[in-house]
C-alpha positions in Angstrom: 79.0 2.8 29.5 77.3 1.4 32.5 75.8 -2.0 33.8 74.0 -3.3 36.7 73.7 -7.1 37.2 72.0 -9.6 39.2 74.5 -12.3 39.8 72.7 -14.6 42.2 69.3 -14.8 44.5 68.8 -17.0 47.4 65.5 -18.0 48.4 65.4 -19.1 52.0 61.5 -19.8 52.4 59.6 -20.1 49.1 56.4 -19.3 51.3 54.7 -22.4 49.6 53.4 -25.4 51.6 53.3 -29.0 50.6 49.9 -29.9 48.6 48.3 -32.4 51.1 47.4 -30.9 54.7 50.0 -28.8 54.3 52.5 -31.8 55.4 53.0 -34.1 52.3 53.9 -33.6 48.9 56.3 -31.5 47.1 56.9 -28.0 48.7 57.6 -26.0 45.2 56.8 -22.6 44.3 55.9 -20.8 41.3 57.6 -17.0 42.1 57.1 -13.9 40.2 60.2 -11.1 40.0 59.3 -7.5 39.4 62.5 -5.1 39.2 62.3 -1.2 39.0 65.5 0.8 38.1 65.5 4.6 38.1 68.6 6.5 37.2 69.2 10.0 36.0 70.4 8.9 32.8 66.6 7.7 31.9 64.0 9.0 29.7 62.4 10.2 33.1 58.2 11.5 32.9 57.8 15.4 32.4 56.2 16.4 35.5 55.8 20.3 34.6 52.1 20.0 34.1 51.5 18.6 37.0 53.3 21.1 39.1 51.4 23.9 37.4 48.2 22.9 37.9 45.6 22.3 40.7 43.2 20.8 38.2 42.8 17.2 39.8 41.7 15.7 36.1 44.7 17.0 34.3 47.0 15.9 37.3 45.4 12.4 37.4 46.2 12.6 33.7 49.6 13.6 33.8 50.4 11.0 36.6 48.8 8.2 34.6 51.0 8.8 31.6 54.2 9.2 34.2 53.3 5.9 35.4 52.9 4.3 32.2 56.2 5.4 31.6 57.8 4.0 34.6 56.0 0.7 35.0 56.9 -0.1 31.1 60.5 0.1 32.3 60.3 -2.5 34.6 61.3 -6.5 34.0 59.3 -9.0 34.9 60.0 -12.7 35.1 58.4 -15.8 36.5 60.3 -18.8 37.4 58.8 -22.3 38.4 60.0 -25.2 40.9 61.5 -22.9 43.6 62.3 -24.8 46.7 63.1 -23.3 50.1 66.8 -22.3 50.4 66.6 -22.4 46.4 69.8 -20.7 44.7 68.9 -18.9 41.5 72.1 -18.4 39.4 72.2 -15.7 36.8 75.2 -17.4 34.4 79.0 -17.0 34.9 78.1 -13.2 33.9 74.9 -12.6 35.6 71.7 -10.9 34.2 71.7 -7.4 33.0 69.0 -5.4 34.8 70.0 -2.0 33.4 72.6 -0.5 31.2 73.2 3.2 30.0 75.9 4.6 27.8 76.5 6.9 30.6 77.4 6.3 34.2 74.5 7.8 36.3 75.0 10.0 39.3 72.2 8.5 41.2 70.4 5.2 40.9 67.5 3.5 42.8 66.6 0.0 42.3 63.4 -1.6 43.3 63.2 -5.5 43.6 60.4 -7.8 44.7 59.9 -11.3 44.9 56.4 -13.2 45.6 55.1 -16.4 45.5 51.8 -16.6 42.8 50.1 -19.2 41.0 48.6 -16.5 38.9 49.7 -15.1 35.6 52.0 -12.0 35.2 49.5 -8.9 34.7 50.7 -7.0 31.2 51.5 -3.5 31.4 48.1 -1.8 30.7 46.3 -4.0 33.5 49.0 -3.0 36.2 48.6 0.7 35.0 45.1 0.3 35.5 45.6 -1.4 39.2 47.9 1.5 40.0 45.5 4.5 38.8 42.4 2.9 40.3 43.8 2.0 43.2 41.8 3.3 46.7 45.2 5.4 47.5 45.8 6.6 44.4 44.5 10.1 45.4 46.4 10.3 48.2 49.6 9.0 46.4 48.6 12.3 44.2 48.7 14.5 46.8 51.6 13.3 48.8 53.8 13.3 45.5 52.6 16.8 44.7 54.1 17.9 48.0 57.5 15.5 47.7 58.3 16.9 44.3 57.7 20.5 44.7 61.1 22.1 45.2 62.9 18.9 44.3 66.3 19.5 42.5 65.0 16.9 39.9 61.2 16.2 40.1 61.2 13.4 37.4 63.6 11.5 39.0 62.2 12.1 42.4 58.5 11.4 40.6 59.9 7.9 39.1 61.0 6.5 42.3 57.8 7.3 44.2 55.9 5.7 41.3 57.9 2.5 41.5 57.6 2.0 45.1 54.0 2.6 44.8 53.6 0.3 41.8 55.4 -2.3 43.9 53.1 -1.6 46.8 49.9 -1.8 44.7 51.0 -4.8 43.0 51.8 -7.0 46.8 48.6 -5.6 47.5 46.7 -7.7 44.9 49.3 -10.3 45.3 47.9 -10.7 49.2 44.2 -10.4 47.7 44.9 -13.4 45.7 46.3 -15.0 48.7 50.0 -14.7 47.6 52.7 -14.2 49.6 55.6 -11.9 49.8 58.9 -13.6 49.4 61.6 -10.7 49.7 61.7 -7.1 49.0 65.0 -4.5 47.9 65.1 -0.9 48.3 68.0 0.6 47.3 69.7 4.0 46.7 73.0 4.6 45.6 75.1 7.5 44.4 77.9 7.5 42.2 80.5 9.7 44.9 79.5 7.6 47.6 79.0 4.1 46.5 80.7 3.8 43.2 82.9 6.5 42.4 85.2 4.4 40.2 82.6 3.1 38.3 82.6 -0.6 40.0 80.6 -2.3 43.0 80.3 -5.8 44.2 78.1 -6.9 47.1 77.2 -10.6 47.8 74.9 -11.8 50.0 72.9 -8.8 50.6 70.0 -9.3 52.7 66.5 -8.2 51.9 64.1 -6.2 54.3 62.5 -9.4 55.1 65.7 -11.3 55.8 64.6 -14.0 53.5 66.4 -13.5 50.7 70.0 -13.0 50.0 71.1 -10.9 46.5 74.3 -11.1 44.8 74.7 -7.9 42.4 77.3 -5.9 40.6 77.7 -2.5 38.9 80.3 -1.9 36.5 80.7 1.4 34.3 83.7 3.4 32.6 83.4 7.1 31.1 83.9 6.7 27.3 
């Protein structure tokens, strides 16, 4: 069995200003949290047809199906009343973001938090946002180059799709005048980072130094 948990999240600046002239009133934000986990234990999209054809329409259809599979695996949540230096606890046991029957050899985590008063977009809308993005054709071409010759094209594609989905999400948030609070990109492998199935880290800074994350891994071979 294998479990990946988030145990605690500290947000230093919630990116929200007081309601009145930016000086008075409550400094409270509503935040959105998106988590993508990719491992070699997951049901990964089949990229065979994508690699074997040069037909742009077929490639786009295959990639759209892969995007749908990756996006459907994400975890979304919305949390109200977040203040500066807010510490978010996930109970005494943490919150499981991913679990599987076997310990994965490779593990990638993408975690983004942003300030927004808008409703969360459902899976269908998020998929359309991604495939209709102005950079999707360029992403398709770059993805083909990236996964050609890859040992595990499906895994490589899933990680890349998750990153592109995060990029599109933050682009839409920026257009809506929402601010990114923090983002984590983490790549682990069993041999180097959890050889005995366990890993626990506290106060890990995100890429913006605006969040501190506690997470833990617990796994054992059955």
